[in-house]
ZAGULO-847087 format. One line per 4 residues: number of its first residue (from 1); their letters; for each residue x, y, z of N, C-alpha, C. Coordinates in steps of 0.02 Angstrom, whole numbers, m for minus. Example, Ala and Ser with C-alpha at 12.3 -4.5 7.8 and 13.67 -1.06 7.14 Angstrom:
1	as	660 m284 390 615 m225 390 660 m165 390; 642 m112 354 684 m53 357 645 2 394
***
This chain:
1	mpdl	m653 1987 m129 m654 1931 m176 m587 1927 m212; m549 1871 m208 m484 1867 m239 m488 1870 m315; m436 1896 m344 m432 1903 m417 m430 1834 m449; m468 1826 m505 m472 1761 m539 m404 1740 m565
5	kqlr	m365 1788 m591 m298 1770 m617 m253 1746 m561; m260 1777 m503 m220 1755 m446 m238 1683 m428; m302 1668 m428 m323 1600 m411 m295 1549 m459; m296 1567 m523 m271 1520 m573 m196 1512 m569
9	sgrs	m160 1562 m549 m88 1557 m546 m63 1527 m481; m109 1517 m434 m89 1487 m370 m64 1537 m319; m76 1603 m331 m51 1654 m285 m107 1683 m241; m163 1648 m237 m219 1673 m198 m205 1664 m124
13	rfdt	m248 1692 m84 m241 1686 m11 m251 1614 11; m231 1599 72 m241 1533 102 m314 1526 122; m332 1464 136 m394 1452 172 m379 1470 245; m405 1527 267 m385 1555 331 m407 1512 391
17	lllg	m465 1480 386 m487 1438 441 m440 1378 450; m421 1347 395 m375 1290 398 m307 1313 425; m283 1370 400 m219 1397 422 m221 1414 497; m276 1447 519 m281 1466 589 m284 1407 636
21	amia	m322 1355 617 m326 1295 659 m259 1260 663; m223 1258 607 m157 1227 605 m108 1264 651; m107 1330 646 m61 1370 687 m77 1362 761; m142 1362 778 m163 1355 847 m140 1287 875
25	lvll	m147 1233 836 m126 1167 860 m50 1163 867; m14 1194 821 60 1192 824 84 1229 887; 55 1288 900 76 1326 959 58 1289 1023; m3 1262 1025 m24 1224 1084 19 1163 1094
29	galc	36 1130 1038 79 1071 1042 148 1088 1071; 177 1144 1049 243 1164 1074 241 1176 1150; 188 1209 1174 181 1221 1246 173 1155 1285; 132 1110 1258 120 1047 1292 182 1003 1294
33	imsa	221 1004 1240 283 964 1239 332 991 1290; 339 1057 1293 385 1086 1343 363 1069 1413; 298 1071 1425 272 1054 1491 283 980 1507; 272 937 1457 277 865 1468 347 843 1484
37	vnsl	398 875 1454 466 852 1463 506 896 1512; 472 944 1542 507 992 1585 545 959 1641; 518 904 1668 550 870 1725 594 811 1704; 600 800 1638 640 743 1615 713 762 1607
41	sfsn	757 713 1615 829 726 1609 849 743 1537; 809 719 1489 827 731 1419 781 784 1388; 757 830 1430 710 881 1405 741 927 1353; 804 947 1362 835 994 1316 840 966 1245
45	pvvr	864 904 1235 866 877 1167 797 873 1134; 746 855 1174 678 849 1146 653 918 1123; 660 967 1166 636 1035 1148 676 1062 1089; 742 1051 1090 783 1075 1035 764 1042 969
49	thfv	753 977 970 734 942 909 667 967 883; 619 978 929 553 1001 907 558 1070 874; 598 1115 904 603 1183 878 649 1187 817; 685 1134 803 720 1129 738 672 1103 685
53	alpv	631 1053 704 583 1024 656 529 1073 637; 511 1118 683 456 1165 670 468 1210 610; 525 1245 606 536 1286 546 544 1244 483; 573 1184 489 578 1140 431 508 1121 407
57	glva	463 1107 454 394 1091 437 358 1150 405; 370 1211 429 339 1270 400 364 1281 329; 428 1267 317 455 1271 249 420 1219 205; 411 1158 232 377 1106 194 305 1126 179
61	ffvg	272 1160 226 204 1184 215 202 1233 157; 248 1282 158 248 1333 105 269 1304 38; 313 1254 39 331 1220 m23 271 1183 m51; 234 1148 m7 175 1113 m29 123 1159 m58
65	wsfn	116 1218 m29 68 1268 m54 91 1299 m119; 156 1315 m124 182 1351 m181 182 1309 m245; 200 1245 m238 204 1202 m297 134 1180 m318; 124 1179 m383 61 1154 m409 54 1080 m393
69	yqvf	2 1062 m357 m7 992 m336 m11 944 m395; m28 969 m455 m34 926 m514 33 898 m536; 87 926 m511 153 897 m525 155 825 m502; 125 810 m445 125 742 m419 83 695 m464
73	ddqw	32 723 m495 m8 684 m541 32 666 m603; 71 714 m628 111 704 m688 171 658 m674; 201 665 m615 263 630 m600 253 575 m547; 195 542 m547 180 495 m495 226 433 m497
77	kgly	249 415 m556 294 357 m560 361 372 m526; 386 432 m537 448 452 m503 439 455 m428; 379 480 m406 365 483 m335 360 413 m305; 332 367 m344 327 297 m321 397 267 m313
81	gfil	441 280 m360 510 257 m354 545 287 m294; 530 350 m279 559 384 m221 537 349 m156; 473 329 m153 448 293 m94 486 228 m84; 493 189 m137 527 124 m132 600 134 m114
85	lllv	631 186 m142 702 199 m126 711 215 m52; 667 256 m25 672 272 47 661 211 91; 611 171 74 595 113 116 649 58 111; 676 48 52 732 0 45 793 27 81
89	gvll	805 92 74 863 123 105 863 118 181; 803 126 212 801 123 285 812 50 309; 791 1 269 804 m69 287 879 m86 283; 913 m54 235 984 m68 226 1029 m27 272
93	fgsy	1011 36 281 1056 82 316 1025 114 378; 963 96 394 930 127 450 956 103 517; 938 141 569 959 124 637 907 78 670; 931 28 705 887 m21 738 869 6 807
97	qrgs	806 25 817 784 53 880 717 23 900; 710 4 962 647 m22 990 619 m80 948; 662 m122 924 640 m182 890 623 m172 817; 636 m114 788 622 m103 717 676 m59 686
101	rswf	684 m67 621 732 m27 584 694 24 542; 677 79 574 632 128 543 660 198 537; 723 209 558 750 276 563 816 283 525; 824 340 492 890 362 469 918 407 524
105	vlpf	974 389 552 1007 430 603 1065 466 569; 1056 531 559 1106 573 524 1143 615 576; 1197 649 556 1238 685 606 1200 735 648; 1153 773 618 1120 826 656 1046 812 669
109	fsmq	1018 761 640 947 746 651 932 675 630; 873 650 651 849 584 631 786 593 590; 772 544 546 713 548 504 680 480 499; 614 479 503 576 417 494 543 420 425
113	psei	570 383 377 545 389 308 472 371 299; 445 326 341 376 305 331 327 363 340; 346 415 378 301 473 386 294 510 320; 350 522 286 347 555 221 315 509 169
117	crvc	330 445 173 304 397 124 228 390 129; 201 401 189 128 397 197 93 449 154; 116 510 156 86 563 115 99 549 41; 160 527 25 176 512 m45 133 455 m72
121	tilv	118 406 m30 76 350 m51 6 374 m69; m21 420 m31 m86 449 m46 m84 486 m114; m31 524 m125 m24 560 m189 m19 512 m248; 18 457 m239 27 407 m292 m39 370 m305
125	aaaf	m72 348 m251 m135 312 m259 m188 356 m293; m190 420 m273 m238 467 m304 m224 474 m379; m161 478 m398 m143 485 m469 m163 422 m508; m150 364 m479 m168 301 m513 m243 296 m522
129	ldrr	m281 311 m470 m354 306 m473 m384 358 m520; m352 417 m522 m376 469 m567 m371 447 m640; m321 408 m656 m312 385 m725 m360 328 m744; m389 294 m696 m433 238 m712 m499 261 m740
133	gpqi	m521 321 m722 m584 347 m749 m643 302 m735; m684 289 m786 m743 245 m777 m725 174 m757; m664 153 m771 m643 84 m755 m634 73 m680; m643 126 m641 m629 121 m569 m676 71 m536
137	revs	m735 59 m564 m783 14 m534 m769 m59 m550; m719 m71 m592 m701 m139 m610 m651 m167 m559; m654 m232 m549 m610 m264 m500 m537 m259 m521; m525 m252 m586 m456 m246 m610 m421 m184 m581
141	slff	m459 m131 m569 m430 m70 m541 m402 m83 m472; m440 m118 m431 m416 m135 m364 m358 m183 m366; m360 m229 m415 m306 m278 m421 m240 m243 m437; m241 m197 m486 m180 m162 m505 m158 m113 m451
145	lgll	m207 m83 m416 m188 m40 m360 m154 m81 m305; m181 m141 m293 m150 m186 m244 m79 m203 m262; m67 m217 m327 1 m232 m350 47 m173 m338; 19 m113 m344 58 m52 m334 76 m42 m260
149	lipi	28 m59 m216 37 m44 m145 71 m99 m106; 66 m161 m130 96 m218 m92 170 m208 m78; 211 m185 m128 282 m174 m111 292 m122 m56; 250 m70 m55 257 m18 m4 240 m47 65
153	fgli	182 m80 71 163 m108 135 210 m164 156; 233 m203 107 280 m257 123 344 m232 153; 372 m178 123 434 m149 149 424 m118 218; 366 m88 229 352 m59 295 345 m114 347
157	mmqp	313 m170 328 305 m225 375 372 m260 390; 419 m255 344 485 m286 355 525 m247 407; 506 m184 421 545 m145 470 543 m175 542; 490 m198 573 420 m188 554 393 m124 586
161	dfss	345 m92 551 315 m30 575 239 m36 565; 206 m71 611 134 m82 606 95 m16 611; 122 32 648 86 96 658 74 131 592; 124 130 547 116 163 483 61 130 441
165	vvvt	58 63 444 6 27 407 m62 43 436; m66 48 503 m130 61 536 m158 129 515; m116 178 504 m139 245 483 m152 247 408; m108 218 369 m113 224 296 m171 184 267
169	fpal	m184 124 293 m236 81 265 m305 113 267; m329 139 325 m395 172 326 m398 233 281; m342 271 277 m341 329 234 m352 310 161; m322 254 140 m332 230 72 m403 204 61
173	lill	m432 175 112 m502 152 106 m549 212 95; m538 265 132 m579 325 123 m568 354 54; m505 353 30 m490 377 m37 m527 335 m90; m527 269 m81 m562 225 m128 m637 239 m128
177	yctg	m665 249 m69 m737 264 m65 m754 328 m102; m713 380 m92 m725 444 m125 m714 439 m201; m673 391 m221 m660 382 m293 m721 353 m328; m763 316 m292 m822 286 m323 m813 212 m338
181	vnvf	m768 179 m300 m757 108 m309 m821 70 m292; m834 15 m327 m891 m28 m313 m892 m45 m238; m948 m32 m206 m953 m41 m133 m939 m114 m114; m958 m161 m156 m945 m231 m140 m870 m245 m135
185	ylal	m831 m217 m181 m759 m228 m178 m728 m193 m118; m757 m136 m101 m733 m101 m41 m748 m142 22; m807 m174 22 m826 m217 78 m778 m276 83; m755 m301 26 m707 m357 27 m642 m337 60
189	iilf	m619 m276 46 m557 m252 77 m566 m247 153; m624 m219 174 m638 m214 246 m643 m283 277; m673 m331 240 m678 m399 264 m609 m430 275; m564 m418 228 m496 m443 236 m464 m417 300
193	aava	m469 m351 310 m439 m321 370 m472 m348 433; m539 m356 431 m575 m381 489 m555 m452 506; m549 m495 455 m530 m565 467 m459 m569 495; m413 m532 464 m344 m533 488 m340 m507 560
197	gfft	m377 m453 574 m378 m426 642 m411 m473 691; m464 m508 669 m499 m555 713 m452 m611 736; m415 m640 688 m370 m694 706 m314 m670 752; m286 m612 737 m232 m585 778 m255 m572 849
201	iswt	m313 m539 857 m339 m524 924 m360 m588 960; m390 m635 924 m413 m697 956 m354 m738 982; m300 m742 942 m241 m779 965 m210 m746 1026; m211 m679 1027 m184 m643 1085 m228 m656 1146
205	yiyl	m293 m659 1136 m339 m673 1192 m325 m743 1221; m310 m791 1178 m294 m858 1202 m228 m857 1242; m180 m815 1220 m118 m809 1259 m133 m782 1330; m182 m737 1335 m200 m710 1400 m237 m760 1443
209	hpel	m270 m808 1410 m309 m858 1446 m288 m928 1423; m229 m951 1443 m204 m1016 1420 m247 m1075 1441; m291 m1065 1490 m334 m1119 1511 m383 m1140 1455; m393 m1095 1407 m437 m1111 1351 m409 m1167 1308
213	ldye	m343 m1177 1310 m311 m1229 1269 m330 m1299 1293; m362 m1304 1351 m386 m1369 1374 m445 m1394 1332; m477 m1346 1296 m533 m1364 1253 m508 m1376 1182; m532 m1429 1150 m508 m1450 1085 m517 m1395 1032
217	ffri	m574 m1361 1034 m589 m1310 984 m537 m1254 987; m523 m1229 1047 m476 m1173 1054 m405 m1195 1038; m388 m1258 1054 m321 m1282 1038 m310 m1285 963; m361 m1311 927 m356 m1314 853 m353 m1243 824
221	fhdl	m395 m1199 852 m395 m1130 828 m327 m1097 838; m297 m1109 896 m230 m1082 910 m178 m1110 862; m183 m1174 848 m133 m1207 806 m139 m1190 732; m192 m1154 713 m199 m1132 643 m138 m1092 621
225	ahng	m109 m1054 667 m53 m1010 650 13 m1048 645; 14 m1112 666 78 m1148 670 77 m1216 636; 19 m1240 618 13 m1307 590 m14 m1303 518; 27 m1325 469 8 m1321 399 m54 m1362 383
229	wymv	m62 m1420 415 m120 m1462 400 m185 m1429 424; m182 m1394 480 m241 m1358 504 m259 m1301 456; m208 m1269 428 m221 m1216 379 m257 m1244 318; m233 m1302 294 m264 m1333 236 m337 m1352 252
233	gfsv	m347 m1381 311 m415 m1401 331 m461 m1341 336; m437 m1286 364 m477 m1226 370 m494 m1198 301; m446 m1201 255 m457 m1176 188 m512 m1216 153; m511 m1282 161 m563 m1325 131 m630 m1309 162
237	lvtf	m632 m1299 229 m695 m1283 263 m724 m1217 237; m682 m1165 231 m706 m1100 207 m732 m1106 135; m698 m1146 94 m719 m1156 25 m788 m1188 22; m799 m1239 63 m865 m1272 65 m919 m1224 91
241	lgyg	m901 m1183 141 m949 m1134 166 m968 m1083 113; m918 m1061 74 m933 m1015 20 m979 m1045 m32; m966 m1109 m49 m1010 m1144 m96 m1080 m1153 m66; m1083 m1168 0 m1148 m1177 33 m1189 m1113 32
245	mwwl	m1156 m1056 43 m1191 m992 40 m1219 m979 m29; m1179 m994 m80 m1203 m986 m150 m1263 m1031 m163; m1260 m1094 m139 m1314 m1142 m151 m1378 m1120 m116; m1372 m1095 m54 m1431 m1071 m18 m1463 m1012 m54
249	cqqf	m1422 m966 m78 m1449 m908 m115 m1487 m931 m178; m1460 m982 m212 m1495 m1009 m270 m1562 m1039 m251; m1564 m1075 m194 m1626 m1106 m173 m1679 m1054 m155; m1658 m999 m126 m1706 m946 m109 m1715 m895 m165
253	rifl	m1689 m913 m224 m1695 m872 m285 m1666 m802 m275; m1610 m799 m239 m1570 m737 m233 m1512 m745 m281; m1520 m718 m341 m1472 m732 m394 m1417 m679 m395; m1366 m692 m355 m1307 m649 m354 m1254 m680 m398
257	psvy	m1211 m639 m430 m1158 m667 m471 m1113 m715 m431; m1098 m771 m459 m1058 m822 m423 m988 m795 m407; m964 m746 m447 m897 m719 m434 m894 m685 m366; m951 m659 m340 m952 m628 m275 m933 m679 m221
261	fvla	m960 m740 m226 m946 m791 m176 m874 m816 m181; m849 m820 m243 m780 m840 m253 m733 m789 m222; m746 m724 m236 m703 m672 m209 m706 m669 m133; m767 m676 m105 m774 m674 m32 m736 m731 1
265	tlvv	m738 m791 m30 m701 m848 m3 m626 m836 m5; m602 m809 m61 m531 m795 m67 m508 m742 m17; m552 m693 m6 m534 m639 41 m529 m666 112; m575 m709 132 m572 m739 199 m508 m779 208
269	lagl	m490 m817 157 m428 m856 160 m367 m810 162; m369 m756 122 m315 m708 124 m310 m675 193; m368 m662 224 m368 m633 291 m336 m680 342; m349 m746 334 m317 m795 379 m241 m791 373
273	fggi	m217 m793 311 m144 m793 301 m114 m725 319; m154 m671 310 m131 m606 334 m124 m605 410; m172 m635 445 m168 m640 517 m109 m681 540; m95 m736 504 m37 m778 520 28 m739 511
277	fveh	30 m700 456 90 m660 444 102 m610 500; 48 m575 521 54 m527 576 74 m563 641; 44 m622 652 60 m660 712 134 m676 717; 165 m695 661 236 m713 662 282 m652 662
281	qmkp	256 m595 636 297 m535 633 292 m492 696; 240 m503 736 227 m460 793 282 m467 846; 308 m410 867 359 m408 919 325 m412 988; 363 m432 1040 333 m438 1107 300 m374 1131
285	hqrk	331 m316 1119 301 m254 1143 237 m237 1105; 233 m258 1041 172 m247 1003 116 m293 1027; 133 m355 1045 83 m400 1072 57 m373 1138; 101 m342 1177 81 m314 1241 27 m260 1231
289	rvet	33 m223 1175 m17 m171 1162 m86 m201 1150; m88 m256 1114 m153 m289 1103 m179 m318 1168; m135 m346 1209 m155 m373 1273 m183 m317 1318; m152 m259 1315 m176 m202 1354 m246 m182 1333
293	ylap	m258 m184 1268 m325 m167 1242 m377 m217 1267; m360 m281 1267 m407 m333 1287 m419 m334 1362; m367 m320 1401 m374 m323 1474 m327 m273 1507; m342 m208 1505 m296 m158 1532 m284 m163 1607
297	ksdp	m331 m191 1644 m323 m195 1717 m293 m261 1740; m280 m306 1692 m251 m370 1711 m178 m363 1732; m144 m310 1709 m74 m300 1726 m63 m225 1736; m90 m196 1790 m88 m124 1799 m19 m95 1807
301	rgag	31 m136 1824 99 m111 1831 142 m129 1771; 112 m163 1722 149 m184 1663 117 m157 1600; 87 m203 1561 60 m184 1495 5 m131 1499; m37 m133 1553 m92 m86 1557 m75 m20 1591
305	ynvl	m12 m13 1610 8 46 1650 m4 111 1612; 18 113 1549 14 175 1510 m57 202 1507; m104 158 1486 m173 180 1477 m204 201 1544; m194 162 1596 m224 178 1660 m198 243 1688
309	qaqi	m132 254 1684 m104 317 1710 m127 377 1668; m133 368 1603 m157 422 1560 m228 441 1578; m270 391 1592 m339 405 1611 m343 438 1680; m299 418 1725 m296 450 1791 m277 524 1783
313	amga	m228 537 1741 m207 607 1729 m264 648 1700; m300 619 1652 m357 655 1622 m409 672 1676; m423 622 1719 m472 634 1772 m449 686 1822; m384 688 1835 m357 736 1884 m364 808 1860
317	ggvf	m369 818 1794 m374 885 1768 m442 917 1778; m494 876 1785 m560 904 1794 m583 944 1733; m623 994 1745 m651 1035 1691 m602 1087 1666; m567 1121 1713 m525 1177 1694 m450 1162 1697
321	gtgl	m431 1103 1724 m361 1084 1724 m322 1115 1781; m261 1093 1788 m217 1118 1841 m173 1176 1817; m175 1190 1752 m134 1244 1724 m71 1217 1690; m49 1251 1638 11 1230 1602 71 1228 1650
325	fsgt	113 1177 1642 173 1166 1682 156 1152 1756; 93 1132 1769 73 1119 1838 42 1050 1848; 45 1008 1798 16 941 1805 59 896 1847; 30 866 1898 71 823 1942 81 753 1913
329	qsrl	28 724 1885 34 656 1858 86 652 1803; 85 701 1758 132 699 1701 202 722 1723; 206 775 1763 271 802 1781 310 756 1828; 274 716 1868 308 669 1913 324 603 1880
333	gfvp	307 597 1816 328 538 1778 281 479 1780; 220 489 1806 174 433 1809 147 413 1740; 144 461 1694 119 448 1627 178 436 1580; 189 375 1557 244 362 1509 227 391 1440
337	erht	279 402 1401 271 427 1332 225 487 1331; 230 530 1381 182 585 1386 195 640 1336; 253 642 1304 265 693 1254 253 667 1183; 236 602 1176 224 573 1110 154 544 1106
341	dfil	147 478 1119 83 445 1110 28 472 1156; 47 490 1218 m4 509 1267 m1 583 1284; 14 624 1234 15 696 1245 m53 722 1265; m107 688 1244 m174 711 1264 m185 706 1338
345	avvg	m149 660 1372 m155 656 1445 m129 719 1477; m76 748 1449 m49 812 1473 m99 867 1461; m128 868 1401 m179 919 1385 m238 913 1434; m261 851 1445 m318 841 1489 m305 860 1561
349	eelg	m244 846 1586 m229 862 1655 m217 936 1665; m181 967 1620 m160 1037 1631 m211 1087 1603; m248 1069 1552 m297 1115 1523 m368 1092 1535; m376 1032 1563 m442 1009 1582 m485 987 1523
353	lwgt	m548 976 1538 m596 954 1486 m602 1006 1431; m602 1070 1451 m611 1121 1400 m552 1123 1352; m491 1110 1377 m433 1108 1333 m434 1049 1286; m456 991 1311 m462 932 1268 m514 944 1214
357	lcvl	m571 973 1232 m623 988 1183 m599 1040 1133; m557 1086 1155 m529 1136 1110 m485 1102 1057; m442 1056 1079 m400 1018 1032 m444 979 983; m495 946 1009 m540 908 966 m575 955 917
361	glyl	m597 1013 940 m630 1061 896 m584 1086 840; m521 1099 856 m473 1121 805 m461 1067 753; m459 1005 775 m452 950 727 m513 944 683; m572 952 712 m633 949 672 m636 1005 621
365	iilw	m610 1063 639 m607 1119 591 m561 1100 532; m503 1071 548 m457 1050 496 m489 999 450; m523 949 479 m556 898 439 m611 928 395; m649 973 425 m704 1006 387 m676 1046 329
369	riis	m622 1083 340 m594 1124 286 m563 1080 232; m531 1025 250 m501 981 200 m554 953 154; m609 928 183 m661 899 141 m697 953 101; m703 1014 129 m733 1069 91 m689 1088 32
373	iaym	m624 1090 42 m578 1106 m13 m580 1051 m66; m590 988 m44 m597 934 m93 m654 947 m140; m711 971 m114 m769 985 m156 m758 1047 m199; m715 1093 m176 m700 1153 m215 m650 1139 m271
377	sgdr	m616 1083 m268 m560 1070 m313 m580 1078 m387; m532 1104 m425 m545 1114 m496 m537 1052 m539; m511 998 m511 m503 937 m549 m511 876 m503; m517 818 m533 m530 757 m495 m469 738 m453
381	ygyl	m409 750 m478 m350 732 m440 m347 771 m374; m360 835 m376 m361 875 m315 m412 850 m265; m470 830 m291 m523 802 m248 m498 738 m213; m464 695 m252 m441 631 m224 m384 642 m174
385	vcsg	m339 688 m189 m284 702 m142 m312 726 m75; m359 773 m77 m388 799 m15 m426 744 22; m459 700 m15 m496 645 17 m448 599 55; m391 582 24 m342 539 57 m311 572 117
389	ifgm	m295 637 112 m265 672 169 m316 680 225; m379 691 206 m433 692 256 m434 625 294; m431 569 256 m431 503 288 m373 493 334; m314 519 316 m255 512 357 m263 549 424
393	ffty	m285 612 422 m292 650 485 m351 624 526; m403 602 493 m460 573 530 m438 510 568; m397 469 536 m372 408 569 m326 425 627; m282 473 617 m239 496 672 m281 516 733
397	mlin	m331 558 720 m372 585 775 m411 529 809; m442 486 768 m484 433 796 m443 385 840; m384 365 815 m343 317 852 m314 349 915; m289 410 911 m257 440 969 m307 455 1024
401	fgml	m366 482 1007 m417 492 1058 m443 425 1083; m449 376 1037 m473 310 1057 m425 274 1103; m359 282 1092 m309 251 1137 m318 275 1208; m332 340 1215 m335 370 1282 m395 344 1321
405	igiv	m450 333 1287 m510 311 1324 m518 235 1321; m471 200 1286 m469 128 1289 m512 91 1240; m536 125 1186 m579 90 1138 m540 62 1079; m476 81 1073 m433 52 1022 m366 34 1056
409	pvag	m329 m16 1030 m265 m34 1061 m215 23 1056; m168 24 1104 m113 72 1100 m70 54 1040; m63 101 993 m32 85 930 32 124 917; 54 164 965 115 203 955 107 255 901
413	iplp	48 286 897 33 335 845 27 404 876; 66 452 851 64 519 881 2 558 859; m10 614 892 m63 660 873 m31 718 835; m40 723 769 m4 774 730 m13 844 758
417	fisy	42 882 755 46 952 777 50 958 853; 27 908 890 27 911 963 84 869 992; 90 807 968 141 761 994 211 780 969; 261 760 1009 330 767 988 345 716 933
421	ggsn	381 737 883 401 694 827 415 736 766; 479 747 752 497 793 698 473 769 630; 482 705 615 462 679 549 387 685 539; 349 668 591 276 673 585 254 745 577
425	lvas	286 791 613 267 862 608 281 888 538; 339 873 511 357 896 443 309 867 392; 296 801 396 251 769 348 180 797 353; 156 809 414 88 834 423 81 905 396
429	lwal	131 947 409 128 1016 383 133 1016 307; 174 972 279 178 967 206 111 946 176; 78 898 209 13 874 185 m38 931 183; m39 972 236 m86 1029 236 m65 1082 185
433	gvvq	0 1087 171 23 1132 118 m4 1110 50; m5 1044 38 m32 1018 m25 m107 1034 m30; m143 1027 27 m214 1044 28 m224 1118 11; m182 1161 40 m186 1232 24 m171 1245 m50
437	svya	m128 1205 m80 m114 1211 m151 m176 1195 m192; m213 1146 m171 m276 1129 m205 m325 1187 m198; m328 1217 m139 m372 1274 m128 m352 1334 m171; m287 1346 m176 m263 1404 m213 m277 1398 m287
441	rrlr	m282 1338 m313 m293 1327 m384 m362 1298 m399; m410 1317 m356 m476 1286 m361 m517 1310 m420; m501 1368 m449 m538 1393 m507 m496 1384 m570; m527 1357 m622 m491 1344 m684 m533 1366 m744
445	a	m498 1380 m796 m533 1398 m858 m565 1336 m887
***
């Protein structure tokens, strides 16, 4: 049993299960990356960069554990300014790669600020929500949180870096739920995301099937994104539908506050304009990802190639796999991005079903320990920080496994600790270091 004074001072032992699962994933990731790039012409720079990022990430982990996590609660405004400074800086001085300006290219290494900013955003949001106290159930709390987050998401979208938004947004939703936000307001946020996603996916589907434009309904629906008069007409229609729903509820004596119908109407309209914004900001390669999700076999040598080849590699591995450094699909180059987005295809081919399940099990251990530490936390801020970090890793895992089996679009999102990516590795290890800091200080006078 650890000494109480040690626990209070932050010098207690680690959560060994969390630490063990993290180390196992990092070691497995290093082996899989070396195997994935072994036959590539640029294998040496990739391996060298990963093994430079690894000790930096371990330092970040120990720094996160050593520092009292409550520092972020006290200095959240300074941390918020740091986020904005990084995001503005990368837009001004960042390197333009693959259609986005998301990287600082320095003499000896490159850095993607959005990876660090994602963890910082969770720390800032947790601090803001912690201060709201009982007011958290009021709509004003969500309004002011939105004002706080809009500049961050706006700057990320200007890069544009949709992948960062895709990971951060669900993590913040889980954080809000754990905070105790009114479920109705949380449903409104989900409704906004669903409406924006619906329009984006629907317009992409029409691009895949241009024959639908022969029908008046689909042509008008398509032109919503480009014709101001159609936008106005749709807005009037949604407003009347909102009023109609309120009127029907009154007739059936379902007396809900009228503000609910007003907010729902505004959220649907906001979702429309959010979908229009994404439609105009979406790059060709990002649209291809959505097209791949909708019809992966429609272009097996183009947009759908990545997913199909990754699934073939997984199937080739069978139950026990072909062995490390022995995968034919990955080593012969059939699986693109095999050391980043589709690293699980390498795991599945070379380590088989049991290896994939092992990776999944290690992630589930990490998620279990994070949420357990949240409940052990000595204060509300520690609980909220762990909840947000839990949401972040859960989203990573869900999307990356989902990409491989085709239930979510290819989003260019790595699998932390396994995929190649120095910035992501450092940020992920730092995040778990902060969780360990919460564990170390879980008992208080």
